[in-house]
C-alpha positions, 0 to 999 in steps of 0.5 A: 492557505499555504499551498502544498509543496510537492516533489516529483521524482522518478523511481527506477525498476530495471528499464521501467521508470515510474514517475510519482508526484509526492508531498515534498516532506512530512511537514505538509498539511492542508484540510481546510474543510476538515474532511480528514479530521472528520475521519480522525486523521490528525495534522500530525498524521495527515502527511503520511500518505503522501511520501514514498516510504522504504517499505513501499519501495521494497514491496514494488520491487518484490512484486516486480518479480512476482507472477500476477498474470490472470490474477486480480491484486488489491493494494491496502492502504496504498498511500502513494500506490507505488506497487499499483503504478507499477503493476498498472505499468505491467497491465495488471489487474490492480485495484488500490484503496486507502482511507485517506481523502487525498489519496485518489487525487495523487493516484489519478495525477500519478497514473496521468504522469505515467501515461497509463490507464486509469487504476480502479480506487476505493476509499475504505475503512477497514472497520466499516465492512460496507465497501464494494470491492469483492475478492482478489487473488493477491492482496499486498500492502506495506508498513500498515500496523502503526497501532495494536488495533490494526492487527485484527482490523487488517487481518479481518479485512484481507480475509473479507477480501480473499479469494479462497486461494489467495496470496497475501504479501505485506512488507513490515518495516519491523514495528513489532506487530508482525507475529500477531498479524501472523497469528490472526492470519493463520486463524483464517487458514493462511500459511505464514512465512517471513523473509528478507528482501534479496537485496536492498541496494536500491534504498539508501540505508539498510532495510531492517524489516520483513516481507510477510507472505500469507498463502491459502 
């Protein structure tokens, strides 16, 4: 079996450097024991977790200025968990989650690269309703709505893990499902707003998506 090819990079947030080890590109694949396949993750979608997407960078920059003092934060579908790594550097109480079986391996490696405390992680299935996460003050995520079936699953998952007063920030690159998610979130008593990033000079191309904010 060919070993995964990796990429090491440093992403700057002002004077804060976050070091990340990712997959070299979206063609990498390794599932020798069929663990991901048994979870329904095919070879084409396997690498999606393992690269830094523009939406995740937008979310991290947004969270850099977000008040998380004395708040518990949950990152949903974290992938490379860039926002969690940044918040952890800022001593925020953050928990990361994802469905992919390789996420925790990369998360632990990247926490070590940054010389920080461990980040709590749980592998979760939005549809399972069998996790041990509890409830949070702030829930964040980026580029989560790949399929129509994800809308209700994500909204239910967020609601199940939201404190009565909760702030939710989802960065969506524009896959055409944000309004449907907002409708579901409003049914759970959240107020929905949409905005553009204040700037995206840190990206090589203009960001076409939106920052979705839900408050209750």
